[in-house]
NUNUGU-260142 format. One record per residue (C-alpha): residue number from 0; residue in three letters; x, y, z. Coordinates in steps of 0.2 Angstrom, whole numbers, plus 5000, padded with zeros to 4 digits. Last residue first. Example, Ala and Ser with C-alpha at 12.3 -4.5 7.8 and 13.67 -1.06 7.14 Angstrom:
% residues 2
pt num=1 residuo=SER east=5068 north=4995 up=5036
pt num=0 residuo=ALA east=5062 north=4978 up=5039
***
This chain:
% residues 212
pt num=211 residuo=SER east=4980 north=5151 up=4960
pt num=210 residuo=ASN east=5001 north=5157 up=4960
pt num=209 residuo=ARG east=5002 north=5169 up=4972
pt num=208 residuo=TRP east=4991 north=5157 up=4983
pt num=207 residuo=PRO east=5004 north=5143 up=4987
pt num=206 residuo=GLU east=5016 north=5156 up=4997
pt num=205 residuo=LYS east=5035 north=5149 up=4992
pt num=204 residuo=VAL east=5046 north=5133 up=4997
pt num=203 residuo=TRP east=5028 north=5125 up=4998
pt num=202 residuo=THR east=5034 north=5109 up=5012
pt num=201 residuo=GLU east=5047 north=5121 up=5021
pt num=200 residuo=LYS east=5040 north=5135 up=5019
pt num=199 residuo=ARG east=5022 north=5126 up=5029
pt num=198 residuo=ALA east=5006 north=5135 up=5022
pt num=197 residuo=ILE east=4992 north=5145 up=5029
pt num=196 residuo=LEU east=4977 north=5152 up=5021
pt num=195 residuo=LEU east=4966 north=5162 up=5035
pt num=194 residuo=GLU east=4946 north=5163 up=5031
pt num=193 residuo=ASN east=4933 north=5176 up=5030
pt num=192 residuo=GLU east=4939 north=5193 up=5027
pt num=191 residuo=GLN east=4958 north=5185 up=5022
pt num=190 residuo=LEU east=4972 north=5182 up=5035
pt num=189 residuo=ASN east=4987 north=5176 up=5025
pt num=188 residuo=SER east=5001 north=5167 up=5033
pt num=187 residuo=PHE east=5017 north=5157 up=5027
pt num=186 residuo=PHE east=5021 north=5144 up=5041
pt num=185 residuo=ILE east=5041 north=5138 up=5050
pt num=184 residuo=SER east=5048 north=5157 up=5055
pt num=183 residuo=GLU east=5033 north=5165 up=5053
pt num=182 residuo=ASP east=5025 north=5155 up=5069
pt num=181 residuo=ILE east=5007 north=5158 up=5071
pt num=180 residuo=ALA east=5000 north=5164 up=5084
pt num=179 residuo=GLN east=4983 north=5170 up=5078
pt num=178 residuo=TYR east=4976 north=5151 up=5074
pt num=177 residuo=TYR east=4964 north=5147 up=5087
pt num=176 residuo=ASN east=4954 north=5161 up=5085
pt num=175 residuo=MET east=4952 north=5157 up=5064
pt num=174 residuo=ASN east=4940 north=5144 up=5070
pt num=173 residuo=GLY east=4924 north=5149 up=5064
pt num=172 residuo=LYS east=4931 north=5160 up=5049
pt num=171 residuo=ASN east=4937 north=5146 up=5043
pt num=170 residuo=ILE east=4955 north=5143 up=5042
pt num=169 residuo=ILE east=4962 north=5135 up=5024
pt num=168 residuo=ALA east=4977 north=5125 up=5030
pt num=167 residuo=ALA east=4994 north=5118 up=5026
pt num=166 residuo=ASP east=5006 north=5106 up=5030
pt num=165 residuo=PHE east=4999 north=5102 up=5041
pt num=164 residuo=MET east=5000 north=5098 up=5062
pt num=163 residuo=TRP east=4998 north=5116 up=5068
pt num=162 residuo=ILE east=4983 north=5109 up=5077
pt num=161 residuo=ASN east=4992 north=5100 up=5088
pt num=160 residuo=ASP east=4996 north=5111 up=5103
pt num=159 residuo=LEU east=4977 north=5116 up=5105
pt num=158 residuo=GLU east=4972 north=5098 up=5113
pt num=157 residuo=ASN east=4955 north=5103 up=5113
pt num=156 residuo=GLN east=4950 north=5083 up=5110
pt num=155 residuo=VAL east=4940 north=5093 up=5095
pt num=154 residuo=LEU east=4953 north=5103 up=5089
pt num=153 residuo=ALA east=4966 north=5093 up=5091
pt num=152 residuo=GLU east=4956 north=5077 up=5080
pt num=151 residuo=TRP east=4954 north=5091 up=5068
pt num=150 residuo=PRO east=4973 north=5095 up=5066
pt num=149 residuo=ARG east=4976 north=5075 up=5067
pt num=148 residuo=GLY east=4968 north=5068 up=5053
pt num=147 residuo=ASP east=4985 north=5062 up=5045
pt num=146 residuo=THR east=5000 north=5068 up=5052
pt num=145 residuo=ALA east=5012 north=5055 up=5050
pt num=144 residuo=GLU east=5006 north=5048 up=5034
pt num=143 residuo=ASN east=5005 north=5066 up=5027
pt num=142 residuo=THR east=4992 north=5081 up=5028
pt num=141 residuo=PHE east=4980 north=5097 up=5017
pt num=140 residuo=TYR east=4972 north=5103 up=5031
pt num=139 residuo=VAL east=4954 north=5111 up=5026
pt num=138 residuo=GLY east=4943 north=5120 up=5037
pt num=137 residuo=SER east=4931 north=5112 up=5051
pt num=136 residuo=GLN east=4915 north=5114 up=5052
pt num=135 residuo=ASN east=4910 north=5115 up=5034
pt num=134 residuo=PRO east=4902 north=5118 up=5017
pt num=133 residuo=PHE east=4912 north=5115 up=5001
pt num=132 residuo=TYR east=4918 north=5130 up=4994
pt num=131 residuo=SER east=4934 north=5124 up=5006
pt num=130 residuo=PHE east=4936 north=5112 up=4997
pt num=129 residuo=GLU east=4939 north=5120 up=4977
pt num=128 residuo=GLN east=4952 north=5128 up=4989
pt num=127 residuo=MET east=4961 north=5114 up=4991
pt num=126 residuo=LEU east=4958 north=5106 up=4973
pt num=125 residuo=LYS east=4966 north=5125 up=4970
pt num=124 residuo=TRP east=4980 north=5121 up=4982
pt num=123 residuo=ILE east=4984 north=5105 up=4974
pt num=122 residuo=VAL east=4986 north=5108 up=4958
pt num=121 residuo=SER east=4997 north=5125 up=4961
pt num=120 residuo=ARG east=5009 north=5111 up=4972
pt num=119 residuo=HIS east=5013 north=5101 up=4959
pt num=118 residuo=GLU east=5023 north=5106 up=4947
pt num=117 residuo=GLU east=5033 north=5111 up=4959
pt num=116 residuo=ARG east=5035 north=5096 up=4967
pt num=115 residuo=LEU east=5030 north=5097 up=4986
pt num=114 residuo=VAL east=5044 north=5095 up=4999
pt num=113 residuo=TYR east=5042 north=5080 up=5010
pt num=112 residuo=ASP east=5063 north=5082 up=5016
pt num=111 residuo=PHE east=5067 north=5065 up=5016
pt num=110 residuo=GLN east=5057 north=5056 up=5006
pt num=109 residuo=CYS east=5061 north=5066 up=4988
pt num=108 residuo=GLN east=5050 north=5078 up=4978
pt num=107 residuo=ILE east=5036 north=5077 up=4981
pt num=106 residuo=ILE east=5020 north=5074 up=4972
pt num=105 residuo=GLU east=5022 north=5054 up=4965
pt num=104 residuo=GLU east=5029 north=5050 up=4983
pt num=103 residuo=THR east=5015 north=5053 up=4992
pt num=102 residuo=TRP east=5003 north=5045 up=4984
pt num=101 residuo=PHE east=4988 north=5056 up=4984
pt num=100 residuo=LEU east=4971 north=5053 up=4995
pt num=99 residuo=LEU east=4957 north=5068 up=4995
pt num=98 residuo=SER east=4946 north=5068 up=5010
pt num=97 residuo=ILE east=4931 north=5068 up=5017
pt num=96 residuo=GLU east=4928 north=5064 up=5037
pt num=95 residuo=LEU east=4910 north=5064 up=5042
pt num=94 residuo=TRP east=4906 north=5068 up=5058
pt num=93 residuo=SER east=4895 north=5063 up=5072
pt num=92 residuo=GLN east=4892 north=5071 up=5089
pt num=91 residuo=GLN east=4895 north=5073 up=5103
pt num=90 residuo=SER east=4913 north=5073 up=5103
pt num=89 residuo=GLU east=4925 north=5070 up=5120
pt num=88 residuo=GLN east=4926 north=5050 up=5115
pt num=87 residuo=ILE east=4932 north=5047 up=5096
pt num=86 residuo=ASN east=4932 north=5034 up=5087
pt num=85 residuo=LYS east=4916 north=5027 up=5100
pt num=84 residuo=SER east=4910 north=5046 up=5099
pt num=83 residuo=THR east=4908 north=5045 up=5083
pt num=82 residuo=TRP east=4919 north=5050 up=5068
pt num=81 residuo=GLY east=4912 north=5043 up=5048
pt num=80 residuo=MET east=4925 north=5040 up=5033
pt num=79 residuo=VAL east=4926 north=5047 up=5017
pt num=78 residuo=PHE east=4940 north=5043 up=5002
pt num=77 residuo=PRO east=4944 north=5050 up=4985
pt num=76 residuo=ARG east=4960 north=5041 up=4978
pt num=75 residuo=ILE east=4970 north=5049 up=4967
pt num=74 residuo=HIS east=4984 north=5045 up=4958
pt num=73 residuo=LEU east=4990 north=5062 up=4949
pt num=72 residuo=LEU east=4997 north=5066 up=4930
pt num=71 residuo=GLN east=4996 north=5085 up=4929
pt num=70 residuo=GLY east=4989 north=5098 up=4919
pt num=69 residuo=GLY east=4975 north=5103 up=4930
pt num=68 residuo=ILE east=4969 north=5086 up=4937
pt num=67 residuo=VAL east=4975 north=5071 up=4923
pt num=66 residuo=LEU east=4970 north=5055 up=4930
pt num=65 residuo=GLU east=4977 north=5041 up=4939
pt num=64 residuo=LYS east=4962 north=5032 up=4948
pt num=63 residuo=THR east=4959 north=5026 up=4965
pt num=62 residuo=VAL east=4946 north=5017 up=4971
pt num=61 residuo=GLU east=4944 north=5012 up=4989
pt num=60 residuo=GLY east=4932 north=5024 up=4989
pt num=59 residuo=GLY east=4918 north=5024 up=5006
pt num=58 residuo=SER east=4913 north=5023 up=5024
pt num=57 residuo=VAL east=4902 north=5024 up=5036
pt num=56 residuo=ASP east=4897 north=5017 up=5055
pt num=55 residuo=MET east=4884 north=5018 up=5071
pt num=54 residuo=SER east=4886 north=5011 up=5085
pt num=53 residuo=GLY east=4874 north=4996 up=5088
pt num=52 residuo=ASP east=4886 north=4983 up=5095
pt num=51 residuo=GLU east=4885 north=4975 up=5077
pt num=50 residuo=ASP east=4888 north=4988 up=5068
pt num=49 residuo=MET east=4872 north=5000 up=5061
pt num=48 residuo=GLU east=4878 north=5009 up=5046
pt num=47 residuo=TRP east=4878 north=5028 up=5038
pt num=46 residuo=GLU east=4871 north=5028 up=5022
pt num=45 residuo=LEU east=4881 north=5029 up=5001
pt num=44 residuo=GLY east=4867 north=5035 up=4991
pt num=43 residuo=SER east=4881 north=5041 up=4979
pt num=42 residuo=PHE east=4896 north=5039 up=4983
pt num=41 residuo=ALA east=4904 north=5023 up=4976
pt num=40 residuo=SER east=4895 north=5027 up=4958
pt num=39 residuo=ILE east=4906 north=5044 up=4960
pt num=38 residuo=ILE east=4924 north=5035 up=4957
pt num=37 residuo=GLN east=4917 north=5020 up=4944
pt num=36 residuo=ALA east=4908 north=5036 up=4934
pt num=35 residuo=ASP east=4927 north=5045 up=4932
pt num=34 residuo=LYS east=4920 north=5065 up=4935
pt num=33 residuo=ILE east=4937 north=5069 up=4946
pt num=32 residuo=GLY east=4939 north=5088 up=4940
pt num=31 residuo=CYS east=4940 north=5096 up=4952
pt num=30 residuo=GLU east=4923 north=5106 up=4955
pt num=29 residuo=ASN east=4917 north=5086 up=4947
pt num=28 residuo=LEU east=4922 north=5079 up=4966
pt num=27 residuo=THR east=4914 north=5096 up=4972
pt num=26 residuo=ASN east=4899 north=5092 up=4965
pt num=25 residuo=ILE east=4901 north=5073 up=4968
pt num=24 residuo=PHE east=4906 north=5081 up=4989
pt num=23 residuo=ASP east=4889 north=5093 up=4988
pt num=22 residuo=HIS east=4878 north=5076 up=4984
pt num=21 residuo=MET east=4884 north=5068 up=4997
pt num=20 residuo=ILE east=4881 north=5081 up=5009
pt num=19 residuo=GLU east=4867 north=5083 up=5004
pt num=18 residuo=LYS east=4863 north=5062 up=5007
pt num=17 residuo=ILE east=4872 north=5062 up=5023
pt num=16 residuo=ASN east=4860 north=5075 up=5033
pt num=15 residuo=SER east=4848 north=5065 up=5041
pt num=14 residuo=GLN east=4857 north=5049 up=5043
pt num=13 residuo=ASP east=4870 north=5061 up=5053
pt num=12 residuo=CYS east=4884 north=5074 up=5046
pt num=11 residuo=LYS east=4895 north=5085 up=5056
pt num=10 residuo=ILE east=4907 north=5089 up=5040
pt num=9 residuo=TYR east=4926 north=5088 up=5043
pt num=8 residuo=THR east=4940 north=5092 up=5026
pt num=7 residuo=GLN east=4953 north=5084 up=5022
pt num=6 residuo=ILE east=4967 north=5084 up=5007
pt num=5 residuo=GLN east=4979 north=5072 up=5012
pt num=4 residuo=SER east=4993 north=5063 up=5011
pt num=3 residuo=TYR east=4998 north=5042 up=5008
pt num=2 residuo=GLU east=5011 north=5031 up=5007
pt num=1 residuo=PRO east=5005 north=5017 up=4997
pt num=0 residuo=MET east=5000 north=5000 up=5000
***
C-alpha cells in the first residue's frame, strides 16, 4: 500500500443530512475535475450503517484512479469516513471526514524532506480551494501519513498544541481564533475576510496562493 498525503475536511453529519453532503461532495469532485463514473458511484446513496454493537459507521472510497488534474497526471483516491464518540470520546456528535488521497511519493521531490514537486503545488492548492467551498465546520487541511487527521482531532479533543500538525490549511472564520499565534519562521500565512490561509514553508517553498 502506498504512503498517502491528503486534503481533508470534516462536516457534522448524521443520517438526516448525509445524502445532501454526498450530493455536495460529488459536485465538489466534479469541480475538481474528478468525474470518473466508478469513483462517483461509490458515494451515490452512501448512508450510515449500524454495527453489531449498535454504533453507527460509514465509509466509502476504495478506488484509486490515475487522473489528469490541472494538467498533471496523479493517482487520486476520494475517501469518506464517519467519526463518532466510539472513535473519539470527546466528540458529542457524529462527523464525516471527506478526503482526497494522493500517493506521497508521486507529489514530493524526495522522501527525506517532503518538499512538494513544483509542478504539483498549484494543483494541490487549487483542490484545497475547491474543498474550502464545501460547507464544513473544520476548515481544510493538507496532511501527510504522520499527521493524517491530527489537526482536526486536536480541535475536537482540545489538544491545542497539535492543531498545527499540517502542511497547509484553509481555516474558516469560525476557527480562526485557534490560529492567531502563527510561527512565521515555520508558516506562510494570509489573513482574508472569511478565511485564513496557512502553508508550511519547508513543504511549499513559496506562498501557494500567489499562483492560484
